N, C-alpha and C positions, 0 to 999 in steps of 0.2 A: 681661248683659242683664237688664233689669227690666220687668215689665208697667207700662204707663202708669198704671194705677189706683194705684200706689204712690208716684207723683210728687205731692208735696204743693204743689198749686196748684189754684185753683178750676177751671181748664180741664181738669184730668185727675182730680182727686180727688173722687169723688161724696160722700164723707163731709163735705165742706164745704158741700153744697147747703143744709142747714138754716141754717147761719150766714149764707150769702149772703141767704136770705129774711128772717131776723131783722133783719139790718142794712140791708136795702134802704130802709126809710123814713128812715134817717138819712144816706143817701149824699149827697144834694144839700146838706144842712146842712154836712157835713164838707168837701165840694168847695168851697163857698163860703168857709168859714173859711180853706181852703188857698189859694184864689185871691186872697184879700185880702193874702196874704203871697207875693210872686212867687217866693221862693226854695224854696218847699215842694213836695215830691213829691205828685203828685195821682193816685196809683194806688191806688184803693180796694181792689183785690185784696189789697194788703199788709195792710190793716186785718183783712181776712177771715182771712188766714194767721196773723197774730199772735194774734188771739183764739182761733182754732183751737188754736194751740200751748199757750196758757195753759189752756184748758178741758181739753185731753187730758192735760196734765200733772197736773191735779188728779184725773182719773178713773183710779182704780186698776184698773178693769176694761177699760180702753180697748184696742182692737185694736192701737193705736199705742204702747203702753206700752213694749215692748221697744226701740223706737227712741227714745222720749222718755227712757228711762233712761240711755242712753249719751250724751246731750247734756250739754255742760258746764253747770255751775250758776253758776260765777263766771268772769269775764273780766278782762283787763287792758287794756281799751280805755279811752279817755278818759271814756266815759260812766260808768264805774265809779270814776274818780278822786275823791279828796276835794279840798276847796277849796284846800288847800295845794299839792297836786300841780297843780291847774289853774291856780294862779297863776303857775306856771313857764312855761306856754305862752301867757299873756295877750299879746295884740298879734299873734298868729299866725293864719294861715288855719285851723290845726287847732283853735285855741280857738273861733273864729267858727263853724266847722262844727259843733263839739260843742254850742254853744248853740242853733244852728238845729235840731239833731236834738232837743234837749230841748224846744223850742218846739213842734215837730211832733208829739212824743209827748204833750205836754200836751193838745193839741187832740184827738188820737186817744183819749186816756184819757177825756176829757170825754164823748165820743160813746159809748164802750164802757160807761161807767158807767150809761147809760140801760138796758142790757141785762144788766149783771153787777154784783151788789152787792158782790162780793168782790175784783174785780180792782183791782190797785194799780199805781202807777208803777213799782215794782220788777219786777212781773210783765211789764209792758210792755217795760221796758229789756231784760229777759232775752230775750223773744221776739224783739225787734228785733235783738239782737246775735247770737242763734242763727242767725237768717235771714241777716243780712248777711254773717256769716262763713262760711256754708256754702252758700248759694244758687249754683246753676249756671244759666246761660242755656240754655233749652230752646226750640227752634223748634217752634211748634205745627203747622207744616206738615211734611210728609214731606220730609226732606232726605237721603235715602239715595242718591238718583240724582245729584242736583246738590247738593253740600254747601254750606250757608250757615248761619251762626250769629252774625250781626252783633248784638251786644247792644243797638245803637241801633235796631234794626228793631222795629217794633210787633208783629211775628210771633214775636219772641224774648222769653220771659218768665222771670223769675228764679224758680227752683223748688228746693225741697228734694228731695234724691234719697237715700233711705236707702242706706247702705254707700258709695255712690260719693262722697258729700259728705264723707267722712272723710279723703280723700287730701290730703296737705300740698302746699304750692306749691313749684314749681320753674320758674323763668323760662325754663329751657332745654327744658322738656318740651314735647312736641308731641302735642296731644290733639284728639279730635273728639267732639262730643256729637250723637249720631245719633237722630233720631226716625223710627221706622217705623210709619206709620198703617195699614199693611196688617195687620201683626201686633199692633198696639197695644202696641208695646214701645219701650223706650229703651236705647241702647247707648253705653257709654263706651269710646272706642277711643284707644289710645296706640300711637304708632309705635315706642316703645322695646320691646325684647325682655324678656319676663318671665324673671327669674332668681331661683331659690329663695333665700329669705332676704334679698332685696333690696327696698327700698321702692318702691312704685308711686306716682308723682307725678301731681298735677293741675298745671295752669298757670292761675293766677287772672287772667292778662292784664296788660296794660301799666298800671301804677298808680304814682303817686307814693309816697314813703314816708309822707307825711301820710295818703293813703288807706288804705295798709296798716295803719297804726297805728289809724286811726279805726274801720275795719271788722274787722280781725283781731287787733289787739293786738301786732303785731310790725313790725319794719322790716327792710329788706334792706341788704346791703352796697351802698355807693353805686356800685360797679362794675357792679351789675345794676340800679340805679335808673333811674327815668324822671322827667322833668320835664314839667309840664303847661304848654304854650305856647298862648296864645289871642291871635288877631289882633283888633285893634279897628278897626272901620270906623265913622266918624262918620255920622250921619244927615244932617248938614249939608255933608258933602263933595260937591261938585258933580260929582266923578267916581265917586260911589258906584255908580251903575247900571253904568257901564263895568267897574268892579272886580268887582262881583258876577257880571257876564257872563263875565269871564275865569275867575273861580273855578269857575263852572258849566261852562264849556267844557272845562276840564282836570280836572273832577271833584275839585275841591279844597274844603276846608272852612276854618272859622275857628279850629278847635280840634284840637290834636294832642298826643299823647304822644311825646316825644323822648327817646331813650336818651342817656346820657353819650357814647357812641361817635358818635352823629349830631352832637351839639353840638360835640364835639371836632373832627370833620371840618369843620363849618362855620367853626369858629374858625381852623383852619389854612388853609382856603380864602380866608377874608377877609384874613388876614395875608399870604398869598402874592400875592393880587391887588394889594397895594400896591406890589409890586416890578416 
């Protein structure tokens, strides 16, 4: 259990209030730059968090120094690869995703340089990678009675949580992230029994190996991997409205993560149906 004031997100951490005020005049400019590029993330809270991390890293007397000091300095994600290494993945979604992140960081750096004469692209890449490799989805509402922590919900915000964000990934781990607004606390709950000398795991959720490599710098064994499946509906389809109504009726979406097991079952089913 941790007090919510130690959660590094503007919603919880009052130490970020000053940065929010300083950056407020630049928010609309940044949003317009991002909106001009449809693929870009438009969550200004992230800009606040990244600059906060960079500033606190420089501050030797920072309250957050013990936490900042245990954060990695270097990573093995594609953002840190040299040109020769990046050439290997040219033509892939991973390469395209890496370039889009660089574009987003360039826009963000341009905004932050209005407020910080010393910030560099390297600083921002570090802060971005620290955050994406450690952030946990936290529900801003109390979810202790009725548990909900859907990362696609606007009520769930990615947050750095000291100590809890050090746990490694295990796709089999069953965990819950509990927000208690009565006690102003946060609880990480796991269904596995604690055993002395054994590692405590987190579960980073269903992701493709491209996403794991881009955000965390590792890939999983394919037997535990997921594939990103997206259904396309044409705006010119005269049955578009009917198809959307069917999806809505059965609470279905257009995007799914599917495990190898699911795809294998679908393949077997399709082959069987031919006989």
